[in-house]
C-alpha positions in Angstrom: -16.6 -19.9 -5.0 -16.9 -17.0 -2.6 -19.0 -14.4 -4.4 -16.5 -11.6 -3.9 -13.7 -13.6 -5.6 -16.0 -14.7 -8.4 -16.9 -11.1 -9.1 -13.2 -10.0 -9.1 -12.3 -12.8 -11.5 -15.2 -11.9 -13.8 -14.1 -8.2 -13.9 -10.5 -9.2 -14.6 -11.6 -11.5 -17.4 -13.3 -8.7 -19.1 -10.1 -6.7 -19.0 -8.1 -9.6 -20.4 -10.6 -9.8 -23.3 -10.1 -6.1 -24.0 -6.4 -6.7 -24.3 -6.6 -9.9 -26.3 -4.8 -11.9 -23.6 -6.0 -15.4 -23.1 -3.9 -16.1 -20.0 -2.7 -13.7 -17.3 0.3 -14.7 -15.1 -0.1 -13.1 -11.6 3.0 -12.9 -9.5 2.5 -9.9 -7.3 1.6 -11.1 -3.8 -1.2 -8.6 -3.2 -2.8 -9.3 -6.5 -2.5 -13.0 -6.0 -4.3 -12.7 -2.6 -6.9 -10.4 -4.0 -8.0 -12.8 -6.7 -7.6 -16.2 -5.0 -7.6 -15.8 -1.2 -4.1 -17.4 -1.0 -2.1 -15.7 1.6 1.4 -17.2 1.0 4.0 -14.5 1.1 7.1 -14.0 -1.1 10.2 -14.0 1.0 12.1 -11.6 -1.2 11.6 -10.0 -4.6 13.4 -12.9 -6.3 11.4 -15.5 -4.3 7.8 -16.6 -4.9 5.1 -18.4 -2.9 3.3 -19.1 -6.2 1.7 -17.8 -9.3 -1.9 -17.5 -10.6 -2.8 -18.3 -14.2 -6.2 -16.8 -15.2 -7.8 -17.8 -18.5 -11.4 -17.0 -19.7 -12.7 -20.2 -18.1 -10.0 -21.6 -15.7 -7.9 -20.4 -12.8 -4.8 -22.2 -11.7 -2.5 -21.6 -8.7 1.0 -23.0 -9.2 3.2 -23.3 -6.2 5.8 -25.7 -4.6 5.6 -28.3 -1.8 6.0 -25.7 0.9 2.6 -24.0 0.1 0.6 -26.8 -1.6 -1.6 -27.6 1.4 -2.1 -24.0 2.2 -3.1 -23.3 -1.4 -5.6 -26.1 -1.4 -7.2 -24.8 1.8 -7.2 -21.1 1.0 -8.0 -21.3 -2.8 -10.3 -24.3 -3.1 -11.8 -23.1 -6.4 -8.4 -23.0 -8.1 -6.7 -25.9 -9.7 -3.4 -26.4 -7.8 -0.3 -27.3 -9.7 2.9 -28.2 -7.7 6.1 -27.5 -9.5 9.2 -29.3 -8.4 12.0 -27.4 -10.2 10.7 -23.9 -10.2 8.1 -22.1 -12.2 10.2 -21.4 -15.3 10.7 -25.1 -16.0 7.1 -25.9 -15.3 5.8 -23.0 -17.5 5.6 -24.9 -20.9 3.6 -27.7 -19.4 1.2 -25.4 -17.6 0.6 -23.2 -20.7 0.0 -26.3 -22.9 -2.6 -27.5 -20.4 -4.3 -24.1 -20.5 -4.0 -23.8 -24.3 -2.3 -20.4 -23.9 -1.3 -18.4 -26.9 -0.7 -14.9 -25.4 0.6 -14.9 -21.8 0.2 -11.6 -20.1 2.6 -10.9 -17.3 2.8 -8.1 -14.7 5.6 -6.0 -16.0 6.1 -4.3 -12.6 6.8 -7.7 -10.9 8.7 -9.8 -13.4 12.5 -9.2 -13.2 14.5 -9.2 -16.4 16.5 -12.2 -15.2 13.3 -14.2 -14.6 11.9 -13.0 -17.9 14.9 -14.4 -19.7 14.4 -17.8 -17.9 10.8 -17.8 -19.0 11.8 -17.1 -22.6 14.4 -19.8 -22.5 12.0 -22.5 -21.3 9.2 -21.4 -23.6 11.5 -21.6 -26.7 12.2 -25.2 -25.8 8.7 -26.3 -24.7 6.1 -23.9 -25.9 7.6 -21.8 -28.8 4.3 -20.5 -30.0 3.4 -18.7 -26.8 3.9 -14.9 -26.8 4.9 -13.0 -23.7 2.9 -9.8 -23.4 3.7 -7.1 -20.7 0.7 -5.8 -18.8 0.2 -2.9 -16.4 -2.3 -2.3 -13.6 -4.8 -5.0 -14.7 -5.4 -6.1 -11.2 -4.3 -2.9 -9.4 -7.0 -1.1 -11.3 -9.6 -3.3 -9.7 -8.0 -3.0 -6.3 -8.3 0.8 -6.3 -12.0 0.6 -5.7 -12.6 -0.9 -2.3 -15.6 -3.1 -1.6 -17.5 -2.3 1.6 -15.9 -5.3 3.4 -12.5 -4.0 2.4 -13.2 -0.6 3.9 -14.3 -2.3 7.0 -11.0 -4.3 7.1 -9.0 -1.1 6.7 -11.0 0.6 9.5 -10.2 -2.3 11.8 -6.5 -2.2 10.9 -6.5 1.6 11.5 -8.2 1.2 14.8 -5.5 -1.2 16.0 -2.8 1.2 14.9 -4.5 4.2 16.7 -5.2 2.2 19.9 -1.6 1.9 20.8 -0.5 5.5 20.3 -2.0 7.3 23.3 -0.4 4.9 25.7 3.0 5.4 24.1 3.0 9.2 24.0 1.7 9.3 27.6 4.6 7.2 28.7 8.2 8.2 29.2 9.2 9.6 25.9 11.6 12.5 26.7 15.1 11.0 27.0 14.0 7.8 25.2 15.7 7.3 21.8 13.9 7.3 18.5 14.9 3.7 18.0 13.4 2.6 21.3 10.1 4.4 20.6 10.0 2.9 17.1 10.5 -0.6 18.6 7.8 0.1 21.2 5.4 1.0 18.4 6.2 -2.2 16.5 5.9 -4.4 19.6 2.7 -2.7 20.7 1.1 -3.2 17.3 1.8 -6.9 17.5 0.5 -7.1 21.0 -2.7 -5.3 19.9 -3.4 -7.9 17.3 -1.7 -6.7 14.1 -0.1 -9.4 12.0 2.8 -7.2 11.0 3.8 -3.6 10.8 2.7 -2.2 7.5 6.1 -0.6 7.2 9.0 0.2 9.5 7.8 2.8 12.0 9.2 6.3 11.7 10.1 8.3 14.9 12.0 11.4 14.0 12.8 14.2 16.5 14.2 17.7 16.3 16.1 18.3 13.1 15.6 14.6 12.1 11.9 15.4 11.6 12.9 17.4 8.5 13.5 14.0 6.8 10.2 12.8 5.5 11.3 9.1 5.6 13.7 9.4 8.5 15.2 6.2 9.9 15.0 6.1 13.7 18.4 6.8 15.4 19.9 6.7 18.9 19.0 10.4 19.3 17.0 10.9 22.5 13.7 12.8 22.3 14.0 16.3 23.7 11.6 18.8 25.3 9.9 21.4 23.1 10.9 20.0 19.7 8.8 18.5 17.0 8.6 14.7 17.0 7.2 13.1 13.9 5.6 9.7 14.2 4.6 7.6 11.1 3.3 4.1 11.7 0.7 1.5 10.7 -0.2 -2.1 11.0 -1.5 -4.9 8.9 -4.6 -6.8 10.0 -6.2 -9.6 8.0 -4.0 -8.5 5.1 -5.1 -4.8 5.1 -2.8 -2.0 5.9 -3.2 1.3 7.8 -1.0 4.4 7.6 -1.0 7.3 10.0 1.2 10.2 10.9 1.2 12.6 13.9 3.6 15.3 14.9 3.7 16.4 18.6 5.8 18.3 21.1 6.6 17.1 24.6 6.5 20.2 26.7 5.8 23.7 25.3 6.0 24.2 21.5 7.7 27.3 20.2 6.1 29.8 17.8 7.6 28.2 14.7 6.0 24.9 15.6 2.6 26.5 16.2 2.7 28.3 12.9 3.9 25.3 10.8 1.5 22.9 12.5 -1.5 25.2 11.8 -0.5 25.6 8.1 -0.2 21.8 7.7 -3.5 21.1 9.5 -5.3 23.7 7.4 -3.9 22.3 4.2 -5.0 18.8 5.1 -8.5 20.0 6.0 -8.9 22.0 2.8 -7.8 19.0 0.7 -10.1 16.6 2.5 -13.0 19.0 2.0 -12.3 18.9 -1.8 -12.3 15.2 -2.1 -15.2 13.6 -3.8 -16.0 11.3 -6.8 -15.0 12.9 -10.1 -12.4 15.3 -8.7 -8.8 15.1 -10.1 -6.1 13.8 -7.8 -3.9 16.5 -9.1 -6.4 19.2 -8.2 -6.7 17.9 -4.6 -2.9 18.0 -4.3 -2.8 21.5 -5.7 -5.2 22.8 -3.1 -3.0 21.7 -0.2 0.2 22.6 -2.0 -1.0 26.1 -3.0 -2.0 26.8 0.6 1.4 25.8 2.0 3.1 28.0 -0.7 0.9 31.0 0.1 2.0 30.8 3.7 5.7 30.9 2.7 6.5 27.2 3.0 6.3 26.1 -0.6 9.9 25.1 -0.8 9.5 22.7 2.1 6.8 20.4 0.8 8.3 18.1 -1.8 6.3 14.8 -1.7 2.8 14.0 -3.0 -0.2 14.7 -0.8 -1.3 11.1 -0.4 -1.6 7.6 -1.8 -4.0 4.7 -1.8 -3.9 2.0 0.9 -5.3 -1.5 0.9 -3.5 -4.8 0.7 -0.4 -2.8 0.1 0.6 0.3 2.1 1.3 2.3 -1.1 -1.0 1.7 -4.0 -3.2 3.7 -6.5 -4.5 6.3 -6.5 -1.7 8.9 -5.9 -2.6 12.4 -4.8 0.3 14.3 -6.4 1.2 16.9 -9.1 1.9 14.0 -11.6 -0.1 11.0 -12.8 -3.5 12.6 -12.5 -6.7 10.5 -12.4 -10.2 11.2 -11.3 -11.2 9.9 -7.9 -14.0 7.3 -7.7 -16.3 6.3 -5.0 -14.7 3.5 -2.9 -11.1 4.6 -3.2 -9.2 4.8 0.1 -6.3 7.3 0.3 -4.1 9.1 2.7 -4.0 12.8 3.0 -0.6 13.8 4.4 0.7 17.3 3.8 4.0 18.1 5.4 6.5 20.9 5.9 10.2 20.0 6.4 12.7 22.7 7.4 16.3 21.6 7.4 18.0 22.2 10.7 14.8 22.8 12.6 12.5 19.8 11.9 9.2 19.1 10.3 5.5 18.5 10.7 3.4 15.9 8.9 -0.2 15.1 9.6 -1.8 12.0 7.9 -5.3 10.8 7.9 -7.0 8.1 5.8 -10.2 8.8 4.0 -12.7 6.9 1.8 -14.0 8.7 -1.3 -17.8 9.0 -1.5 -19.9 10.4 -4.3 -20.4 13.8 -2.5 -17.3 14.0 -0.2 -14.8 12.1 1.8 -15.2 10.2 5.1 -12.3 10.3 7.4 -11.5 6.9 8.8 -9.3 8.0 11.7 -10.6 8.5 15.2 -7.4 9.6 16.9 -7.4 13.4 17.0 -4.9 15.7 15.2 
């Protein structure tokens, strides 16, 4: 088995032992890939490419005929079980084979409807098995990025940044937000990305006051803020970047708002290092924005982890505090959003080190 996967499974098994779970059911796609190397993707929330069953001494990947060959190729050190009538019906047989007594499941991923189906089939075929909800068992491991993961994120980010200068140096004024968003998506694919990490945001003028604006038919105008938020996925790893620019001459409001956001980001990045609270980092940026009179216009968290998912732990925000650890990768993205005028968001990605943060971006602010 690849050493990286072997180490990840060993760390997970220690966690299972602590929780007295002798089998963990892994349904979340990113967690499944992280532990096994299997890249099959779930079509929708209620569809599954497969499930992992991790015990103290065995690992099994259950899937259907669509993915069996792929699973055998990508997860050669996993037992492969092909179910023919869905996972719920196969569950009793799989758990008997694994001698399961307490089955941990990812509470964030298992829907109530599917949970009911699992219970129904277990009552018939494996009534002694207990279903135990779990939280963040694998996500807690994924927070700390290995060196090869940081390298993968760097490459994903480099692809995302490589397309932007060409786009903004082209004909943007008069082009609609939708058209520019599509240009970003197409360019990411042409540059080598597997997918977009999320639907690109292009928001101009007053639309830039919407942090998660959906691109519209509104044409880009001269002298107004245009907020871009985009990212790609390369070899499974995501990137996430925001820039706000003006085509033509910016007005005094833009200059002032932009400088406040840029300074807030710089101050927050300077504060990031191992052992510092995520809440404290957020507060540094938030307090600066408030001190400059824009406190009512920054509502979202300062940043979030990025890896196999675009949004993962840790979260830089006023809630859910935790201490940063070396190897975490997070965005730092303060913003100011003024209804009727527009907004400014600047987003960079950083990796946490023992004595500071390393900015992964190369594209200038």
